[in-house]
C-alpha positions as CSV (number, residue, x, y, z in Angstrom):
1,X,11.4,78.1,62.7
2,X,14.3,76.0,61.7
3,X,17.0,78.1,60.6
4,X,20.2,76.6,59.1
5,X,23.6,77.9,59.8
6,X,24.6,77.2,56.2
7,X,22.4,76.0,53.5
8,X,24.3,74.2,50.6
9,X,21.3,73.4,48.5
10,X,21.1,75.0,45.0
11,X,17.6,76.1,45.0
12,X,17.9,78.8,42.1
13,X,16.8,76.9,39.0
14,X,18.8,79.1,36.6
15,X,22.0,78.4,38.7
16,X,21.3,74.8,38.9
17,X,20.9,74.5,35.0
18,X,24.2,76.4,34.5
19,X,26.1,74.2,36.9
20,X,24.6,71.0,35.1
21,X,25.5,72.6,31.7
22,X,29.1,73.2,33.0
23,X,29.6,69.7,34.0
24,X,28.2,68.5,30.7
25,X,30.5,70.7,28.9
26,X,33.6,69.0,30.6
27,X,32.1,65.5,30.2
28,X,31.7,66.5,26.4
29,X,35.1,67.8,25.7
30,X,36.8,65.1,27.9
31,X,39.6,67.2,29.3
32,X,38.8,66.1,33.0
33,X,42.2,67.0,34.3
34,X,43.6,70.7,33.8
35,X,41.0,71.4,31.1
36,X,40.3,74.7,29.7
37,X,38.0,75.7,32.6
38,X,41.1,75.6,34.9
39,X,42.9,78.0,32.8
40,X,40.0,80.2,32.7
41,X,39.3,80.3,36.4
42,X,43.0,80.9,37.1
43,X,43.0,83.9,34.9
44,X,39.9,85.3,36.5
45,X,41.2,84.7,40.0
46,X,44.5,86.3,39.1
47,X,42.7,89.4,37.6
48,X,40.5,89.9,40.7
49,X,43.5,89.7,43.1
50,X,45.4,92.0,40.6
51,X,48.2,89.4,40.5
52,X,50.2,88.0,37.5
53,X,49.7,84.4,38.3
54,X,47.0,81.9,39.8
55,X,47.2,78.3,40.1
56,X,44.2,76.2,40.7
57,X,44.7,73.5,43.4
58,X,42.5,70.9,45.1
59,X,42.0,72.6,48.4
60,X,42.9,75.6,50.5
61,X,44.9,73.3,52.8
62,X,47.1,72.3,49.7
63,X,47.3,76.0,48.7
64,X,48.9,76.6,52.1
65,X,51.2,73.6,52.0
66,X,52.3,74.1,48.5
67,X,53.0,77.8,48.9
68,X,55.3,77.1,51.9
69,X,57.1,74.2,50.0
70,X,57.5,76.6,47.0
71,X,59.2,79.1,49.3
72,X,61.6,76.3,50.4
73,X,60.3,76.4,54.0
74,X,61.1,73.2,55.9
75,X,62.8,71.4,58.6
76,X,64.2,73.8,61.1
77,X,62.3,76.8,59.9
78,X,59.7,78.7,61.9
79,X,56.5,80.3,60.7
80,X,54.7,82.9,62.8
81,X,51.0,82.7,62.7
82,X,47.7,83.3,64.8
83,X,46.5,80.6,67.3
84,X,42.8,81.2,66.0
85,X,42.1,79.4,62.7
86,X,41.0,76.0,61.3
87,X,43.7,73.5,61.9
88,X,44.8,73.4,58.3
89,X,46.9,76.5,58.9
90,X,49.1,74.7,61.6
91,X,49.0,71.5,59.6
92,X,50.3,72.9,56.4
93,X,53.4,74.4,58.4
94,X,54.0,71.2,60.2
95,X,53.6,69.0,57.2
96,X,56.5,71.0,55.6
97,X,58.7,70.1,58.6
98,X,58.6,73.7,59.9
99,X,57.4,74.9,63.3
100,X,54.3,77.0,63.8
101,X,54.8,79.9,66.3
102,X,51.9,81.6,67.7
103,X,51.5,85.2,68.7
104,X,48.3,86.3,70.3
105,X,45.2,87.8,68.7
106,X,43.8,91.5,68.8
107,X,40.3,92.1,69.9
108,X,39.2,91.7,66.0
109,X,40.1,88.1,66.3
110,X,43.1,88.6,63.8
111,X,46.7,88.4,64.6
112,X,48.0,91.1,66.9
113,X,50.6,92.6,64.4
114,X,52.3,94.3,67.4
115,X,53.4,91.2,68.8
116,X,55.0,89.8,65.6
117,X,58.5,91.3,65.9
118,X,59.3,90.0,69.4
119,X,58.4,86.4,68.1
120,X,60.9,86.6,65.3
121,X,64.1,84.4,65.9
122,X,66.9,83.6,63.4
123,X,64.8,80.5,62.4
124,X,61.9,82.6,61.3
125,X,61.2,82.5,57.6
126,X,57.6,83.7,57.1
127,X,54.6,85.2,58.6
128,X,51.4,83.6,57.8
129,X,48.4,85.9,58.8
130,X,44.9,84.6,58.7
131,X,41.9,86.7,57.8
132,X,39.6,85.1,60.3
133,X,35.8,84.7,59.1
134,X,36.8,87.3,56.4
135,X,38.1,90.2,58.9
136,X,41.2,91.5,57.2
137,X,44.3,91.6,59.1
138,X,46.3,94.7,59.4
139,X,48.3,93.8,56.2
140,X,50.3,97.1,55.8
141,X,51.9,96.5,59.2
142,X,52.6,92.8,58.5
143,X,54.1,93.7,55.1
144,X,56.4,96.5,56.7
145,X,57.6,94.0,59.2
146,X,58.3,91.3,56.6
147,X,60.2,93.9,54.4
148,X,62.3,95.0,57.4
149,X,63.2,91.4,58.6
150,X,63.5,89.9,55.0
151,X,60.5,87.4,55.7
152,X,58.0,85.8,53.2
153,X,54.3,86.5,53.9
154,X,52.1,83.9,53.0
155,X,48.5,85.2,53.2
156,X,45.8,82.9,54.4
157,X,42.7,84.2,52.7
158,X,40.8,81.1,52.8
159,X,37.8,82.7,54.5
160,X,38.1,86.1,52.9
161,X,37.7,85.9,49.2
162,X,35.9,89.1,48.3
163,X,36.8,91.0,51.5
164,X,38.8,94.3,50.8
165,X,41.3,96.5,52.7
166,X,42.2,99.8,51.3
167,X,40.8,98.8,48.1
168,X,42.8,95.7,47.6
169,X,41.2,92.2,47.9
170,X,42.1,89.7,50.5
171,X,45.0,87.6,49.0
172,X,46.8,90.3,47.1
173,X,49.3,91.5,49.7
174,X,51.6,88.6,50.4
175,X,54.6,87.0,48.7
176,X,52.1,84.3,48.0
177,X,48.4,84.2,48.8
178,X,45.9,81.3,49.4
179,X,42.3,80.8,48.9
180,X,40.0,77.9,49.8
181,X,36.7,77.3,47.6
182,X,35.2,74.4,49.5
183,X,31.4,74.5,49.6
184,X,31.1,76.4,52.8
185,X,33.1,79.4,51.5
186,X,31.5,82.5,50.0
187,X,33.3,81.8,46.7
188,X,32.5,78.0,46.6
189,X,33.0,74.9,44.6
190,X,30.9,71.9,45.0
191,X,33.6,69.8,46.5
192,X,37.2,70.7,47.5
193,X,39.1,73.4,45.6
194,X,41.6,76.2,46.1
195,X,43.9,78.7,44.5
196,X,47.2,80.2,44.9
197,X,48.2,83.7,43.5
198,X,51.6,85.5,43.2
199,X,53.5,88.0,41.2
200,X,56.7,85.9,41.4
201,X,57.2,83.9,38.1
202,X,60.0,81.6,39.3
203,X,57.7,80.6,42.3
204,X,54.6,80.1,40.0
205,X,56.7,77.7,37.9
206,X,57.8,75.8,40.9
207,X,54.3,75.7,42.3
208,X,53.1,74.3,39.0
209,X,55.7,71.3,39.5
210,X,54.6,70.8,43.0
211,X,51.0,70.5,42.3
212,X,51.7,67.9,39.7
213,X,53.7,65.5,41.8
214,X,56.8,67.5,41.3
215,X,56.9,66.9,37.6
216,X,57.4,68.9,34.5
217,X,55.7,67.8,31.2
218,X,54.0,65.3,33.5
219,X,56.8,62.9,33.5
220,X,59.9,64.2,34.6
221,X,60.1,64.8,38.5
222,X,62.3,67.4,39.8
223,X,61.0,67.9,43.3
224,X,59.2,65.2,45.4
225,X,55.8,66.3,45.9
226,X,52.0,65.1,45.9
227,X,49.0,65.5,43.7
228,X,47.5,68.9,44.3
229,X,45.6,69.5,41.0
230,X,42.1,71.1,40.9
231,X,39.9,68.9,38.6
232,X,38.1,70.3,35.7
233,X,34.6,69.9,36.8
234,X,35.2,71.8,40.0
235,X,36.9,74.6,38.1
236,X,33.8,74.7,35.6
237,X,31.4,74.8,38.6
238,X,33.4,77.4,40.4
239,X,33.3,79.6,37.1
240,X,29.4,79.5,37.6
241,X,29.8,80.5,41.2
242,X,31.9,83.5,40.2
243,X,28.9,84.7,38.1
244,X,26.6,84.8,41.2
245,X,29.3,86.0,43.7
246,X,28.6,89.8,43.8
247,X,25.1,89.3,44.4
248,X,25.9,86.6,47.2
249,X,28.4,89.1,49.0
250,X,25.8,91.9,48.5
251,X,23.2,89.8,50.3
252,X,25.5,88.7,53.1
253,X,26.5,92.3,53.8
254,X,22.9,93.4,54.0
255,X,22.1,90.7,56.5
256,X,25.2,91.7,58.5
257,X,24.1,95.2,58.5
258,X,20.7,94.2,59.9
259,X,22.4,92.1,62.6
260,X,25.0,95.0,63.4
261,X,22.2,97.7,63.8
262,X,20.0,95.4,66.0
263,X,22.5,93.8,68.3
264,X,25.2,96.5,68.7
265,X,25.6,97.4,72.3
266,X,24.0,94.0,73.4
267,X,26.8,91.7,72.0
268,X,29.9,92.7,70.4
269,X,29.5,92.7,66.6
270,X,32.0,92.5,63.8
271,X,33.2,96.0,62.9
272,X,34.2,97.5,59.5
273,X,36.4,100.6,59.2
274,X,36.3,103.1,56.3
275,X,39.2,100.9,54.8
276,X,37.7,97.7,55.1
277,X,34.9,95.7,53.4
278,X,34.0,92.2,54.5
279,X,32.6,89.4,52.7
280,X,31.2,87.7,55.6
281,X,32.2,84.2,55.7
282,X,30.6,84.0,58.9
283,X,29.0,86.6,61.1
284,X,30.9,86.3,64.3
285,X,29.8,87.8,67.5
286,X,31.4,87.9,71.0
287,X,28.9,87.2,73.7
288,X,28.7,86.6,77.4
289,X,27.2,83.2,78.5
290,X,28.1,81.8,75.0
291,X,27.4,78.3,75.8
292,X,23.9,79.2,77.3
293,X,23.2,81.3,74.4
294,X,24.0,78.7,71.8
295,X,21.8,76.2,73.8
296,X,18.9,78.6,73.8
297,X,19.1,79.3,70.2
298,X,19.2,75.8,69.2
299,X,16.2,75.1,71.3
300,X,14.4,77.7,69.2
301,X,15.7,76.0,66.0
302,X,18.6,78.3,65.2
303,X,21.7,76.4,64.2
304,X,24.9,78.2,65.3
305,X,28.7,77.4,65.3
306,X,31.8,77.9,67.2
307,X,34.6,78.7,65.0
308,X,36.9,77.2,66.4
309,X,36.5,75.9,69.8
310,X,39.9,74.4,70.1
311,X,42.9,76.9,69.6
312,X,45.4,75.4,67.2
313,X,48.3,75.2,69.8
314,X,45.8,73.5,72.3
315,X,45.2,70.5,69.8
316,X,46.4,67.3,70.8
317,X,48.7,66.9,67.8
318,X,50.7,70.1,69.0
319,X,51.2,69.4,72.8
320,X,54.9,69.2,72.0
321,X,55.1,72.9,71.2
322,X,55.9,75.5,73.8
323,X,53.0,76.8,75.9
324,X,52.5,80.2,74.0
325,X,51.5,83.3,75.9
326,X,48.0,83.8,74.2
327,X,45.7,85.2,76.8
328,X,43.4,87.2,74.4
329,X,42.8,84.1,72.3
330,X,42.0,82.0,75.2
331,X,39.7,84.5,76.6
332,X,37.9,85.6,73.5
333,X,37.5,81.9,72.2
334,X,35.1,81.4,75.1
335,X,32.9,84.3,73.7
336,X,32.9,83.4,70.0
337,X,29.6,82.4,68.3
338,X,28.7,82.4,64.6
339,X,25.1,83.1,64.0
340,X,23.3,82.3,60.6
341,X,24.0,84.8,58.0
342,X,24.2,83.2,54.7
343,X,22.6,84.6,51.6
344,X,19.6,82.7,51.8
345,X,18.4,83.9,55.3
346,X,15.3,85.9,54.8
347,X,14.3,89.0,56.6
348,X,12.0,87.3,58.8
349,X,14.5,84.6,59.7
350,X,17.2,87.4,60.7
351,X,14.5,89.1,62.8
352,X,13.8,85.8,64.6
353,X,17.5,85.4,65.3
354,X,17.6,89.0,66.6
355,X,14.7,88.6,68.8
356,X,15.7,85.4,70.1
357,X,19.2,86.8,71.2
358,X,17.4,89.9,72.8
359,X,15.0,87.6,74.7
360,X,18.0,85.6,76.0
361,X,19.5,88.7,77.5
362,X,16.5,90.2,78.6
363,X,16.5,93.1,76.2
């Protein structure tokens, strides 16, 4: 077999027709920038997150960067976060002029909330938890610490749209919350796109300026900023994706259940509790002999990924930072492997993946 880790082709004829029609509608009305589809998408995202305001932006990275800028975080400030995420999390902090401060991860691969308070200094302005691969952080504890210490919470839900904790969707806990909708995400665009949600009206108005070069009325610049707008064609196509999202998440959860039931005890599988529901951006296992297993699967035609092989503070761009004590992240990074679990995987293909892993470990 040849099993892709992620298949971005649009194979459903009905969906393809709807996407083409959505593009045609935008080309017909001609409001290419911030057209009516953008407002419609923002309303639906805000409704799903149960927040008052949503703002479409051109990427999840911009969502983080603009959110931090909107909160006034800058030179001399510190933001506490995890070492395990895509580099955009660190970059967004650094590009504001602030310093990312790492605490170690827990065994579920998200930030260890019990280590946050000891990392707080007079320079700390925010906590930035990351719902890694769609696994929800312990947000009640994060919010409790933030309230106690008078800190902002910028929730990085880039990988977790559609995941839930205690009935609340990822991206509904923080002061301001960020989504990515790039083509690899469960809730996807067909290019770069993202969104920010918040209940704070003043922050929302500031973010509207920041995404449009810091201007009001498209002309008067009040804050130096760059162009962070989502374009109307992407918003229109994302609205089509939204229509198919429930079935997409349902299918990913079905595949995850198949994997967990077959592989539990052989490898460490992602776990849900009675309070959580994952959308499974990826299905990430922890394994012994990770590199050897990855090679074995690839030889059998199974594409896998390591997300992410280099911890953010270990990146060359951040060697000037202190050497953070993150032994759990350093250890678990060597065991992380993401196996194909997208909604297009068939039952036969998932069984082939299972059998291949079992064969490798002699089970």
